[in-house]
C-alpha positions in Angstrom: -64.3 184.5 172.1 -67.1 183.2 174.3 -70.1 185.3 175.3 -69.1 185.7 179.0 -65.7 187.0 178.1 -67.2 189.4 175.5 -69.7 190.7 178.0 -67.0 191.2 180.6 -64.7 193.0 178.2 -67.6 195.2 177.1 -68.5 196.0 180.8 -64.8 196.8 181.5 -64.6 199.1 178.5 -67.8 201.0 179.5 -66.5 201.4 183.1 -63.2 202.8 181.8 -65.1 205.2 179.5 -67.3 206.3 182.5 -64.2 206.8 184.7 -62.5 208.8 182.0 -65.4 211.1 181.2 -66.1 211.8 184.9 -62.4 212.5 185.5 -62.4 215.0 182.6 -65.4 216.8 184.2 -68.1 215.5 181.8 -71.3 213.7 182.7 -71.7 210.0 181.8 -75.0 208.8 180.2 -76.6 205.7 181.6 -79.3 204.2 179.5 -81.8 201.8 181.0 -85.1 200.2 179.9 -86.5 201.1 183.4 -87.0 204.7 182.4 -89.6 206.0 179.9 -88.7 206.1 176.3 -86.5 209.1 175.6 -85.2 209.4 179.2 -81.8 208.4 180.6 -79.6 209.0 183.6 -76.7 211.5 183.6 -74.1 210.9 186.2 -72.1 214.0 187.0 -68.5 214.2 188.3 -69.8 215.5 191.7 -71.6 212.2 192.1 -75.1 213.5 191.5 -77.4 211.6 189.1 -80.2 213.2 187.2 -82.9 211.9 184.9 -82.8 213.8 181.6 -84.5 213.9 178.3 -83.2 215.5 175.0 -84.8 218.9 174.2 -84.5 219.1 170.5 -85.4 222.8 170.5 -82.2 223.7 172.3 -80.2 220.5 171.2 -79.3 219.8 174.8 -80.5 217.8 177.8 -83.5 218.9 179.9 -83.5 217.8 183.5 -86.6 215.9 184.4 -85.5 215.2 188.1 -82.6 214.7 190.3 -82.2 211.5 192.3 -82.3 211.8 196.0 -79.4 210.5 198.1 -81.2 207.2 198.7 -82.2 206.8 195.0 -78.6 207.6 193.9 -77.2 205.0 196.2 -79.8 202.4 195.2 -79.1 202.9 191.5 -75.3 202.7 192.1 -75.7 199.4 194.0 -78.1 198.0 191.3 -75.7 199.0 188.4 -72.5 198.2 190.5 -71.2 201.8 190.1 -68.5 202.9 192.4 -68.4 206.5 193.7 -64.8 206.9 192.6 -64.0 208.6 189.3 
């Protein structure tokens, strides 16, 4: 299997996992090197996206900030994320 096909198959599998999690009502974690260490995005079924970090004291995510409408749309375009679940 060549690298391009492997990357495409991985991308399609991740997008299917995203669709499935959002459809079931769960948030989908988006990791990126653009955020500080320990932070990631959580995309929620309602379409909102929040920056979160893990709070080990409560063993859950702690919201750092919520993306504005413009930031949300910009991130979706950059990561090629559709709004459909």
